[in-house]
C-alpha positions in Angstrom: 41.6 19.0 -14.4 39.4 22.1 -14.9 38.3 20.8 -18.3 37.3 17.5 -16.8 35.3 19.2 -14.2 33.5 21.5 -16.7 32.8 18.5 -19.0 31.3 16.5 -16.0 29.2 19.5 -15.0 27.9 19.9 -18.5 27.1 16.2 -18.7 25.2 16.2 -15.4 23.4 19.4 -16.4 22.4 17.8 -19.7 21.1 14.6 -18.0 19.1 16.7 -15.5 17.5 18.8 -18.3 16.7 15.6 -20.2 14.9 14.1 -17.2 12.5 17.1 -16.7 9.0 16.5 -17.9 6.7 19.2 -19.2 3.2 19.5 -20.7 1.0 21.9 -22.5 -2.6 23.0 -21.7 -4.9 25.1 -23.8 -6.8 27.2 -21.2 -9.1 28.7 -23.8 -10.1 25.2 -24.9 -10.6 24.1 -21.3 -12.7 27.1 -20.3 -14.8 26.9 -23.5 -15.7 23.3 -22.5 -16.8 24.2 -19.0 -20.5 25.2 -19.1 -20.2 27.2 -15.8 -17.5 29.3 -17.3 -19.6 30.0 -20.4 -22.6 30.9 -18.3 -20.5 33.2 -16.1 -19.2 34.9 -19.2 -22.7 35.4 -20.6 -23.9 36.8 -17.2 -21.0 39.2 -17.2 -21.8 40.3 -20.8 -25.5 40.9 -19.9 -24.5 42.9 -16.7 -22.0 44.9 -18.7 -24.5 45.8 -21.4 -27.1 46.8 -18.8 -24.6 49.1 -17.0 -23.3 50.5 -20.3 -26.9 51.4 -21.2 -27.2 53.2 -17.8 -24.1 55.2 -18.5 -25.1 56.0 -22.0 -28.5 57.2 -20.9 -26.9 59.8 -18.5 -24.5 60.8 -21.3 -27.4 61.4 -23.6 -29.1 63.5 -20.9 -25.9 65.6 -20.7 -25.8 66.0 -24.5 -29.5 67.0 -24.5 -28.9 69.6 -21.8 -26.0 71.0 -23.8 -28.0 71.2 -27.0 -30.8 72.9 -25.2 -28.3 75.3 -23.7 -26.9 76.2 -27.1 -30.3 76.9 -28.5 -31.3 79.1 -25.5 -28.0 80.8 -24.7 -28.8 84.1 -26.4 -32.0 84.4 -24.3 -30.5 83.6 -20.9 -29.2 85.9 -18.3 -25.7 85.3 -16.8 -27.2 83.6 -13.8 -29.3 81.3 -16.0 -26.3 80.5 -18.2 -24.3 79.6 -15.1 -27.0 77.4 -13.7 -27.4 75.6 -17.0 -23.6 75.2 -17.4 -23.4 73.8 -13.9 -26.3 71.3 -14.6 -24.5 70.1 -17.7 -21.2 69.7 -15.9 -22.9 67.9 -13.1 -24.6 65.5 -15.5 -21.3 64.8 -17.3 -19.7 64.2 -13.9 -22.5 61.8 -12.9 -22.0 59.8 -16.1 -18.2 59.7 -15.6 -18.6 58.6 -11.9 -21.1 55.9 -12.8 -18.8 54.6 -15.6 -15.9 54.5 -13.1 -18.1 52.8 -10.5 -19.1 50.1 -12.9 -16.1 49.7 -15.2 -13.1 51.2 -13.3 -10.1 49.1 -12.2 -11.8 48.2 -8.9 -15.3 48.7 -10.3 -18.4 46.5 -10.0 -17.6 44.6 -13.2 -14.2 43.7 -11.9 -15.6 42.5 -8.6 -18.4 40.5 -10.3 -15.9 38.9 -12.7 -13.7 37.9 -9.8 -16.6 36.5 -7.9 -17.8 34.4 -10.8 -14.6 33.4 -12.4 -12.1 32.8 -9.6 -13.8 29.6 -8.3 -13.8 28.1 -11.8 -10.2 29.2 -12.4 -9.1 27.8 -9.1 -10.7 24.5 -9.8 -8.9 24.3 -13.2 -5.6 25.3 -11.6 -6.0 22.6 -8.9 -6.8 19.9 -11.6 -3.7 20.9 -13.5 -1.6 20.9 -10.4 -3.0 17.4 -9.4 -2.1 16.0 -12.9 1.3 17.6 -12.7 2.0 16.0 -9.3 0.6 12.7 -10.5 2.6 12.6 -13.7 5.8 14.3 -12.4 5.6 17.4 -14.6 7.9 20.2 -13.6 6.5 22.7 -16.1 3.1 23.1 -17.7 2.7 25.9 -20.2 -0.5 27.4 -21.5 -0.4 27.2 -25.3 -3.3 29.7 -25.6 -1.3 32.5 -24.0 1.1 34.7 -25.8 4.1 33.0 -24.2 6.0 32.5 -27.4 5.2 28.8 -28.0 5.7 28.2 -31.7 4.8 24.6 -31.7 3.6 22.1 -29.2 3.1 18.5 -29.9 -0.5 17.2 -29.2 1.2 14.3 -27.4 2.2 16.7 -24.5 -1.2 18.5 -24.4 -3.1 17.5 -21.3 -6.1 19.7 -21.9 -8.6 16.8 -22.3 -7.1 15.1 -19.2 -7.8 18.3 -17.2 -11.4 18.4 -18.5 -11.8 14.8 -17.6 -10.4 15.4 -14.1 -13.0 18.2 -13.7 -15.8 15.9 -14.8 -16.2 17.2 -18.3 -15.6 14.7 -21.0 -14.7 15.8 -24.5 
């Protein structure tokens, strides 16, 4: 009796697994074909370069102060040495603080990236979800991520369908 029950459970389980539908998407491909995403990326790169230049300028000032200090150290009194050392440390701290402000975990670049990318990512997510609901997919995997997908048939890749739903034909 137990064997029969186990066999029935395995059979029902096999049928239910066979009935599940899945699809793949390539999020990198989708985002590369959305002009707004590419523009946002370019804008972020420009902002990042500008802020990096600001940080580097202050770091160069700190290095210049240090080199000048090394050249003058033998001619300075203890008070002058202390004042110059404090100025160097303050400039280095200013550079570190600015770097943290711009590039830290909750920095300006993170906030800017979230503001620019979140609406686009949400739009793509909603399109994928709509297609999943329409077609009855229980699972959609991103083939571009490091999820361990070794092979995915192009027949189950719905990336172009997602782009079409978003209004971008390819």
